[in-house]
C-alpha positions in Angstrom: 0.0 0.0 0.0 1.2 3.5 -0.8 1.9 5.5 2.4 -0.2 8.8 2.4 3.0 10.8 3.0 4.5 9.4 -0.3 1.5 10.6 -2.4 2.1 13.7 -4.5 0.1 16.6 -3.3 -1.1 19.1 -6.0 -2.2 22.4 -4.7 -4.4 25.0 -6.4 -1.5 27.0 -8.0 0.1 23.8 -9.3 -3.2 22.5 -10.7 -3.9 25.8 -12.5 -0.4 26.0 -13.9 -0.6 22.4 -15.2 -4.0 22.7 -16.8 -5.1 26.2 -18.1 -8.8 26.8 -18.2 -9.0 26.3 -22.0 -7.4 22.9 -21.7 -9.7 22.0 -18.9 -12.7 22.9 -21.1 -11.3 20.6 -23.8 -10.8 17.8 -21.4 -14.4 17.9 -20.3 -15.7 18.3 -23.9 -13.9 15.1 -24.9 -15.9 12.9 -22.5 -19.4 14.5 -22.7 -20.5 11.9 -25.3 -19.3 8.9 -23.2 -20.2 9.7 -19.6 -23.5 8.1 -18.3 -24.0 10.5 -15.4 -26.9 8.5 -14.1 -24.6 5.5 -13.6 -22.2 7.4 -11.5 -22.4 7.0 -7.7 -24.6 9.5 -5.8 -23.1 12.3 -3.7 -23.6 12.0 0.0 -24.4 15.2 1.9 -24.5 15.5 5.7 -25.6 18.7 7.5 -23.1 20.4 9.8 -23.8 23.1 12.3 -22.3 25.7 9.9 -22.6 24.1 6.5 -22.4 20.8 4.8 -20.1 17.8 4.5 -20.0 16.3 1.0 -18.6 12.9 0.0 -18.3 12.4 -3.7 -17.0 9.1 -5.2 -16.7 8.3 -8.9 -14.9 6.6 -11.7 -14.1 7.3 -15.3 -11.8 5.4 -17.6 -8.4 4.6 -16.0 -9.0 6.7 -12.9 -11.4 6.7 -9.9 -11.6 9.4 -7.3 -13.3 10.6 -4.1 -13.7 14.2 -3.2 -14.4 15.2 0.4 -15.6 18.8 0.8 -17.1 21.1 3.4 -19.4 23.8 2.1 -19.8 26.7 4.6 -23.2 28.3 5.1 -23.4 31.7 3.1 -21.7 34.5 5.1 -19.8 32.4 7.5 -17.0 34.7 8.5 -14.7 32.1 10.0 -14.4 30.1 6.8 -11.4 31.3 4.7 -13.2 29.8 1.6 -16.8 28.7 1.2 -15.7 25.4 -0.3 -12.7 23.5 1.3 -11.5 19.9 1.0 -9.4 17.3 -0.8 -9.6 15.0 -3.9 -8.1 11.6 -3.7 -7.2 10.2 -7.1 -6.9 6.4 -7.7 -5.8 4.1 -10.4 -9.0 2.4 -11.4 -7.2 -0.8 -12.4 -5.1 -1.4 -9.3 -7.3 0.7 -7.0 -4.1 2.2 -5.6 -4.1 5.9 -4.7 -1.9 8.0 -7.0 -2.3 11.7 -5.9 -4.0 14.1 -3.6 -5.4 17.4 -5.0 -6.8 20.6 -3.4 -10.5 19.9 -3.6 -11.6 23.5 -3.6 -9.2 24.4 -6.4 -10.4 21.4 -8.4 -14.1 22.6 -8.0 -13.1 26.1 -9.0 -11.5 24.7 -12.2 -14.0 22.0 -13.2 -17.2 24.0 -12.7 -16.5 26.7 -15.3 -14.9 24.1 -17.5 -18.1 22.0 -17.5 -20.3 25.1 -18.0 -18.3 26.2 -21.0 -18.0 22.8 -22.6 -21.8 22.3 -22.8 -22.5 26.0 -23.5 -20.1 25.7 -26.5 -22.4 23.1 -27.9 -25.7 25.0 -27.4 -24.9 28.6 -27.9 -24.8 30.5 -31.3 -21.2 30.9 -32.6 -21.4 34.7 -32.7 -22.6 35.1 -29.1 -20.7 38.1 -27.8 -22.5 39.6 -24.8 -22.4 38.1 -21.4 -24.0 38.8 -18.0 -22.8 37.1 -14.8 -24.8 37.1 -11.6 -22.5 36.8 -8.6 -19.4 38.5 -7.4 -17.5 35.5 -6.1 -14.7 33.3 -7.5 -17.0 31.2 -9.7 -18.5 34.3 -11.2 -15.0 35.5 -12.2 -13.9 32.1 -13.4 -17.1 31.8 -15.6 -16.2 35.1 -17.3 -12.9 33.6 -18.4 -14.4 30.3 -19.4 -17.0 32.0 -21.7 -14.3 34.2 -23.2 -12.5 30.9 -24.0 -15.3 29.7 -26.2 -16.9 32.8 -27.7 -15.8 36.2 -29.1 -17.0 38.2 -26.0 -17.3 41.9 -26.7 -19.3 43.1 -23.6 -19.4 41.6 -20.1 -21.7 42.7 -17.3 -21.8 41.7 -13.7 -24.8 41.8 -11.4 -24.2 41.6 -7.7 -26.3 41.7 -4.5 -25.5 45.3 -3.7 -24.3 48.2 -5.8 -21.0 48.5 -3.9 -20.2 44.8 -4.3 -21.1 44.9 -8.0 -18.9 48.0 -8.6 -16.0 46.5 -6.7 -16.1 43.2 -8.7 -16.4 45.0 -12.0 -13.4 47.2 -11.2 -11.3 44.2 -10.0 -12.1 42.0 -13.0 -11.7 44.6 -15.7 -8.4 44.8 -17.5 -6.9 46.1 -20.7 -8.5 43.3 -22.7 -12.0 43.5 -21.5 -14.1 45.9 -19.5 -16.5 44.4 -17.0 -19.5 46.7 -16.5 -21.8 46.8 -13.3 -25.4 46.3 -14.2 -28.9 45.6 -13.0 -30.7 42.3 -13.5 -32.7 43.5 -16.5 -29.4 43.7 -18.5 -30.0 40.0 -19.5 -32.4 41.2 -22.2 -29.3 42.3 -24.1 -27.2 39.3 -23.5 -26.4 36.1 -25.5 -25.1 34.2 -22.4 -26.2 34.6 -18.8 -24.4 32.9 -15.9 -25.8 32.6 -12.4 -23.1 31.8 -9.9 -24.8 33.0 -6.6 -25.8 31.6 -3.2 -29.3 32.8 -3.8 -32.3 30.7 -2.6 -34.8 32.6 -4.8 -34.7 33.6 -8.5 -32.3 36.3 -9.4 -33.9 37.2 -12.7 -37.3 37.1 -14.4 -38.4 34.8 -17.2 -39.7 37.5 -19.5 -36.2 39.2 -19.7 -34.7 36.2 -21.4 -35.0 35.9 -25.1 -34.9 32.8 -27.3 -31.3 33.4 -28.4 -30.0 33.2 -24.9 -28.1 30.4 -23.1 -28.6 30.6 -19.3 -26.1 28.7 -17.1 -27.0 28.1 -13.4 -24.3 26.7 -11.2 -24.9 28.3 -7.8 -26.6 25.5 -5.9 -26.9 21.7 -5.6 -29.6 21.8 -3.0 -33.3 21.0 -3.7 -34.7 23.9 -1.8 -32.5 26.6 -3.5 -32.9 28.1 -6.9 -31.5 30.9 -9.1 -34.0 30.7 -11.9 -37.9 31.0 -12.0 -39.9 27.9 -13.0 -41.6 29.8 -15.8 -38.2 30.2 -17.5 -37.5 26.5 -17.3 -41.0 25.8 -18.6 -40.4 27.7 -21.9 -36.7 26.6 -22.3 -34.8 23.6 -23.4 -33.4 22.4 -20.0 -30.0 20.7 -20.1 -28.8 18.7 -17.1 -25.8 16.5 -16.2 -28.1 13.5 -15.6 -31.7 13.0 -14.8 -31.1 11.4 -11.4 -29.0 14.2 -10.1 -31.2 16.9 -11.5 -34.3 15.4 -9.9 -32.7 14.9 -6.5 -30.4 18.0 -6.2 -31.2 20.7 -8.7 -33.6 23.0 -6.9 -34.2 25.0 -10.1 -35.5 21.9 -11.8 -37.3 20.3 -8.8 -39.3 23.4 -8.0 -40.2 24.1 -11.6 -41.6 20.5 -11.8 -43.5 21.0 -8.5 -45.0 24.3 -9.9 -46.2 22.5 -13.0 -44.0 24.5 -15.3 -41.8 21.6 -16.3 -42.1 17.8 -16.7 -39.2 15.5 -16.0 -39.5 14.0 -19.4 -38.5 17.3 -20.9 -35.0 17.2 -19.4 -32.2 16.7 -21.9 -28.8 15.4 -20.7 -25.4 16.7 -21.8 -24.8 13.2 -23.2 -27.9 13.5 -25.3 -26.6 16.8 -26.9 -23.0 15.6 -27.3 -24.1 12.4 -29.1 -26.7 14.1 -31.2 -29.5 12.0 -29.9 -31.3 15.3 -29.0 -31.4 18.3 -31.2 -30.5 21.8 -29.8 -33.6 24.0 -29.5 -32.4 27.3 -31.0 -36.0 28.6 -31.1 -36.2 28.9 -27.3 -33.8 29.7 -24.5 -31.4 26.9 -23.4 -31.1 26.6 -19.6 -27.9 24.6 -18.5 -28.3 23.5 -14.8 -25.3 21.8 -13.2 -25.0 20.5 -9.6 -21.4 19.3 -10.0 -20.5 15.6 -10.2 -17.3 13.8 -9.3 -16.7 12.3 -12.8 -16.0 16.0 -13.8 -13.4 16.2 -11.0 -11.9 12.9 -12.1 -11.5 14.2 -15.6 -9.8 17.3 -14.5 -7.7 15.6 -11.8 -6.5 13.0 -14.2 -5.5 15.7 -16.7 -3.7 17.6 -14.1 -1.9 14.5 -12.9 -0.8 13.6 -16.4 0.6 17.1 -16.9 2.5 16.7 -13.7 4.0 13.5 -14.9 2.1 11.2 -12.6 1.6 7.9 -14.4 -0.3 4.7 -13.6 2.3 2.0 -14.1 2.6 -0.2 -11.1 6.2 0.6 -10.7 5.2 4.2 -10.0 2.8 3.2 -7.3 5.3 1.7 -4.8 
């Protein structure tokens, strides 16, 4: 057995250096057609006094992995980061551990990579205007991810307060792209809308979203929280990682169904789109709802490990 102290540890900086965001998007895109998300193990969630404890096992190809995370309740001042934890990567053939990665950094990398990989398939090629709801790390990462797949000319940010919105816009703007503070109704002008918030109630209205728009919602994996109104899902093509996870964790989907706006038979999986078994509905909005699944982490962790020279031959495992 490999001693824990002998396992290579890959921190966030090393992971990002090894696998730039564009390469992470490509890594996810390559497996969308082959992953059966509903066959993956379910996430286990346990309530803590100040947040949640998540245990996420999964397997894909030559690798398996288990990510252990804590998710702090919104606004917990003592938490240095809202998401903290570790990812343990295994050789799926020998079942031996091969590396440990910073779990929060992995989440921060794979979430926008997954969003961009599926958005790339369902968004018009000339999409150039983006609105991002949220002022945290995922909002910032999604700006970069969308810029990697589309010729973005204008980017807007919508935050909870005017001060936070202005601060985020100023921090994220650079010589290549100005990020503009905006109000929620700016989405009427946008080709792509990303919701990366901790909201429990919708952050935008259905009527403000036109048929050209792709909406990506990543802020929650809890059945009682949502960022989008049920009416929007009811008139959109709703794209999900897998039906099981959507119906058990995606509050946006669960509540839209409970309200009679959406039927579970209307859900389209990423695999359906990637394989061509479902057509893209360009005559209505496309809503991409992700909860985060460990197969995505395995893909990114495996790519990082390969870039770091970590191989699977038994001789390397000790």
